[in-house]
N, C-alpha and C positions, 0 to 999 in steps of 0.2 A: 710192916708193909703198908704202902699207901692204900687207903680204903675210901669208899664213897663218902663216909662221914667227914673225912679230912677235906675232900673237895668241897663239900657243903660248908664246912666251918670256915674255909679260906675265902669263899665267895660271899657268904652271908654273915658269918660270925656266929653261926649256930647250927646245930644238927637237928633241931626240933622239927624241921620241915620234912625230914626223911622218915619213912616208916621203919620201924625197928628191924624188920627182916631184911631191909635193903641197906641200912646204914653201915653194917659191918662187912659188906661184901668187898673183897680185896680187888684192887686195880692192878692188873698184871703189867701194865706199861702205859706210857703216855706218848702220843705221836701226833704230828700235824699232817701226816701223809696217810690217807685212807688205805693205800696199798700195803702199808706196814702194820696195820692193825692186827693184833693177836687176840684170840678169844679172851674176853675179860678185860680188854684194854679200854683206855679213855682216848677219844678222838677230839682234838681241838680244831674247830673249823676256822682257820685263819683265812683272810682275804688279802690278796695282793694285786700287783700290776698284771700278772699273767693269768691268774685263775682265782676262783673263790672256793674255799674248802666246803662251804655250805652245799655246793653242788654234789658233794661226795658223801653226804651224811648217810644216805641210804646204803651206799656201798660199804661204808664203815660198819654199820649195823649188820649188814649181810655177812661181813667177815667175822662177826662175833663181838663187836664192841659192846662193852657193858654200859657205857655212858658216853655222852658227847657234850661239849660246851659250844654254844652257838649264840648268835646275835638275833634278838627279837626282830629287828627290821629286815633281816635277810632270810630268815627261816621260812617265811611265807612263800617264797619263790623257789624253794629247793625241791619241791615235789614229794616231800616226806609226809606221810600221814601221822602227824604228831599226836593225834587223838589216841593212838595206840601206845603212847609212852607216858611215863611219869615225868611231867614237865614242871620244872621249878623255875619260876621267874625270880631271879635273884635281885631284881630292882624293886619289884612291888611286894614280894613276899607271897604272891599267889601260887598255889599248887594245883595242878591239873592231874587228877588220878584217872587212869584208864577205866572205862566202863566195864570192860571184861575183867574178870577176876584173874589177875596174874600174880602168882605168888611173889616173884622177884622181877618186877618189870624193869626194862631198860630205862635209863634216865636221860633227860636232856636238861641241862642247866642253861637258862637264857640270861645273857649278860649284855651290858652296853658295848663292851669291847672284848673280843676273845683274846687279843694279845695281852691286854691288861689282866685279864682273868688268868691266863697262863702264868704271867709273872707273879700275880698274887698267890697262886697255888704253889709255885716253886719256893717263894719266900716263906710261906707258911710251913711247908714241909721241911725246909732247911731249919726253921726255928724249932721243929720237933726233934732235931738231932744235934743238940748243942755240943756234944762231945766230939763231933767230927771237926778236925782242923783243916781249914781250906787254905790252899796256897794259890794266890791269884798271880797271873803273869800277864804283863802288857809290854809294849814296845813296838817300834816301827818294823823291826825285822827280828826273826828268830824265836817268835812266841811258840810255835808248834814244836820245833825241835827241843826247845827248852822244856816245854811241858812234858814231852815224852821222856827226856833224860831225868828230870826231877821225879817223875812217876816211877821210872825204872829204879832209881835209888831208894825211894820211900818204900817200894814194894818189897825190898829186902827185909823190912822189919814190920811194916804195917799193912793192913788190908786197905788198899788204895784204889779209889775211883779216879779215872782220868777222862777228860772230855774227849769225845771221838772226833777225829779229823780236826777241823778248825771251827767247831761249834762254839763260837766265842762272842756271839752278838745277843741282841735282846730276845731272840727266839732260841738260839742254840744253847746258851748258858742255862736258862730255865729248864730246858729239856734234860740237860745233864744233871742238874740238881735233883730232878724228879727220879733219877736212877739211884739216888742214895738209899741205903738201907741201914738199919741199926748195927749191922755187922761192919760197916765201913768205919775206919779210923782216920783216914786222910782222904782229901780230894784235891786234885790238881786241875785248875781251870784256866783256860785262856780268857783274856778280856780284850776284845777289840773295840774300836770306836770310829765313828765318822763325824762326831760333833762333840762340843763341850757338854759335859753333864752325863754322857752315856756311861762312862766307867763308874761314876758315882752311883748311878742307878743299878748297874750290875753288882757293885759292891754291897749295896743295900740288900740285895737278894742273897748274895753268896756269903756275906760276912767273913771275908778272909782274915786270917790272923797273920799270915805271912804274905808279903807282896814283893814281886820281882819286877824290876824295870830293866829291859834288855838294852835299849838305846833309843835315841830320838833322831829321826831322819825325815826327809821330805815326802815320805809316803802320805798321801791325802793332803798334800800342801794346797792343791787346787781348791779343795773344799774348806780347809781350815784357815788358809790365808797367810800364815807365817809359821816358821819353825817354833817360835816362842809359844804360839797357841797350841801347837802339837804337844810341846813339852807340858804346857798347862793341863791339857787333857790327860796325858799319861800320868801326871802327878796326882790326879784324883785318886788313884789306887793307894798311894802311900798316905794320902790325907785321910782315907777311910779306915786305915788300920787302927786297931786298939792301941792304947798306950803301952810303953815298954813294961810298965808294972802289971799290965793285964796280958802280957805275952806277945804283944805285937812286934813284928820284925820286918823292916824294909831292907831288901837286898838290892843294892844299887851298883851299877857299873861305874867304877871309879875312873875308867878311861874315857868316859863320855861326859864332858863338862855340864851339859844340860841335865843329865841324870844325876851326876854328883851333887848338883845344886839342890836336888830334891830333899837332901838330908835335913835342910832347914824348914821343910814343910810338913814334917810328920811328927807325931807324938811317939811313934814306935822306936824301938831300938834300931840303929842303923848298922848294917853289916855290909862292907864293901868288898868287891872282887875286881881283879884286873891284872895287868901285866907289869905293875909297878909295886915295889916293896912297901909303898905307903898304904896299900890296900890290906884289909884284914886277911884275905885269902888271895894269893897271887901266884903267877906262873912265869917261868922263864925257860931258857934252854929248849926252845920250841923248834921242832922240825916236822915237816910234812913228808910222809913217805908214799904219797900218791894214794893208790887204792889200798895200800896196806895200813892206812890210818895215820895217826899223829903221835909224836913223842913230846913229852913235856916234863918239866920238873915243877912239882907243886909245893908251895910253902904255906904253912899255917903255924904261926908262932915259931917255936923252935923245931917243929917237925918238918921234914922234907921227904917227898916221895917222887920216885921216877916212874912215870906211867907211859904205857903204850896202849892207846885207845883206838877202837874201831870207828873213828869219826873222820870224815873227809874234810881237808882244808884247815888252814891255820885259824880261820875265824871260829872253828869249832872249839878252840880252847876256851873261849868265853862261855860256851854252852856247858862244857865240862865243869867249869868253875861254879856256874849257877847250881848245877846238880849237887856238887860237893858242898856248897854253902848250905843248901837246905838240909842235907844229911847231917851236917855238923850242928845246925840249929835244932834239929829234931832228935839229937842224941844218938845217932847211929855210930857204930864203930867204923874205923877206917877200912876194915875188912868188908863191911857191908857197903860202904860208900863206893869203894873201888869195884866191887862186884856189880853194883848198879851201873856204874859208868861203862863197864865192859859189855853190858846188855846192848844189843843192836836194835831191839824192837822200837820202831817208830822214829829212830834218830835221823833217818835220811829222807828228805823230801825229794831229792834228786835220785835218779836211778842211772846206773851205768849198764848199758845193754849192748850186745853185739849188733852191728849194722850190716848193711849190704856191702859186698866187695871186701869183706874182712876188715871193716872199719869198727871203731868203738864210738858209741853215742853216749854223751852225758845229757840225759833228759832232765832238765831243770825248768820245765815249762809251767810249773804250778803258778808262779807269779814273778814279778820283777820290780825292783826299785834300783836306784843308783848304787845303794849300799850292797844289795844282794848281787847285782850284776858284777860289781868289782870283786866280790868274794868268789863268784863263779869263775871269773877270769884268772884270779889267783890260783884256784883249784886246777883249772885247765893247765896252767903253767907247771904246777906241782906234779900232775899226773903224767904229763907227756914224757915219753922216753926220748933220749938223745936221738936225733935224726927223724923223729916222728912228726909229721905235719899236723899243725893245730889249725882247725877250722872253727870259726865261731859264727853261729846264725843267731843274730840278736834282733829282737822285735821292739816295737813301741813300748814305752813305759807310760802309764796313765796317771792322772791325778797329781801331777807334779807342780801345777800352778806356775808361779813366776820362776820356778827353778827348772822348768821343763827343758828349755834349750841347753842350759848349762849342765844339767844332770846327764843328758844324752851325750854332750860333748866330753864330759869327764870320762865317761865309759869309752868313748871313741879313742881318747888319748891312751887309755890303758890297753885297749885292744891292739893298738898299733905296736905296743911293746911285746905282746904275747903271741898273737896269731899270725899264721902265714897266709890264710885266706879268710876274708870277712864278707859275710852275706848279711845285709840288713833287710828288715821287713817292716814296711809301713812308712808313712810320711814323717813321723817324728824321728824314727831311727835313721833317717837320712842325715841327721846331725851327727850320729855316730860315725857314719861313713865319711862325712865331710871332715870331721876332726881327725879320723885315722889317716886320711890323705894328707891333711895339713901337718901331721906329725911324722910323715915320712913313708907311709905305705904306698906302694906302687899302685897306680890306677888299675893295672891288670889284675891286682889281687883283691880289689874291693868291688862288690856286686850289690848295689842297691836294688831291692825288689819291692814291688807294690803290695804283693799279697803272698800268702803261704804257697799258693799254686805256682806263682812265678818263682819263688825261692826253691821249691822242689825241682822245677825244671832246671834251674841253675846248678843245683847240687848234683843232680843226676849226671850232668856232664862234667862236673868238677871233681868229685871225690875219687880217691884211688886207694888201693889196699894199704892198710896201716894207718890211715888218717884217724885222728881223734877229734870228734865233732861235738862242740857244745851248742845246745839249742835252748834259748831262754827268751822269754818275753812276758809281758803282763797277761793276766788271765784272759782278758778280753780278746787277745790275739789268737787264742786257740792253737798255739803252735805245736800241740801234741799231734796235730794232723801231719806235720812234717816228720815227727818221730815215727808215726805209724807207717809212713811210706818207706822211710830209710831203714827201718828195722824189719821190714817185710822179708821173709826168707826167699832166697832165689828160687824161682819157679823152674 
């Protein structure tokens, strides 16, 4: 278990500054949210655009925090009486011991940067558990569902930690690493990025032995500038893996040329998956059965398996292949691999829920990109019964850069092939509407709206019993507000 001596060693390189009676005290958990502090926990006072964690130091200690990490330049204004605490200045080596005799005083570690300190601590703690095999996952789309599927498979054989939700950045990944215990045998971690070098830094902390790249798409194109730079950033994961001789394995999507090309950038063994027999692990004879899942035939060497899995949409075949690939690499039997693929925990980001007037809602409001929009429209087409009206409510997609207009128009073209009624939300989504009209949809079936409120008004006058309604847009569009209204039970 993480102890105060580990915190001190990671930040200073020594435990000598801690009194003996304090050094071995266990830390029950690490958090950056004072409201989540548990007795015996460690609170890291991060500061950001919206708030400053230093303002909540007193609250964290009131809730039972054993220790906190704070910045010298910010702690003076937090209102905390630091004279009552064992204060360790990690920069100067100065130790301030409380005047009152406290057997086991609460500690405050002062550092130049709390974010850097959090990362240092997580990297140090990971180094203390070298036996844990880490699986790192990156890609433009599908990281979270892949993480859940891989973890479901590995859990059949190993004690496995998975990152919660989408904790995949410079804060979330360190917090996940700090949940590791000596009992864990495997850890499955998402790795997101907003700039070059970020996945390298995350890999330095996590030390993955297995790396999965799902795909490369225009997500974050506005920030990154080009698809090639996005691919370069994603490739940092496979470049960070150990050599094949040291057990490193890069699992690459053979159906994505940009991902396939990463085989030449890694020292690790390359294992490919896809829908073509040239891949190491591949699938064919694929069919979607709507809400009943997918069917596929899996091929590995001379082995063939017919599977019926509880995953929605044809695009989920790639997710299943990734999960199976990790299982094979980690020595699981096919019985264990298939059992893991049949687990439903965490596989679905979208939710299918009953809506007003006996409609069915596909709530896929978590986020959106052209790739995931297209997949959602494919799923809508698969799920809809004959004679059932398909309605799509599609919002703006952000951070597409130079691909912004084209990305929205590609979605509009596919929407014209699938939906009976199209509602768009936001200025960018007007391109979806324009392209749907250009591709043959009648103007009476396309409804551009400026806001979620406007879209709700349109939908309340539009929907009828039996409709199946897809709702999807970028996170910043907050389109879950539309779901909340449409799924509200009749009063």
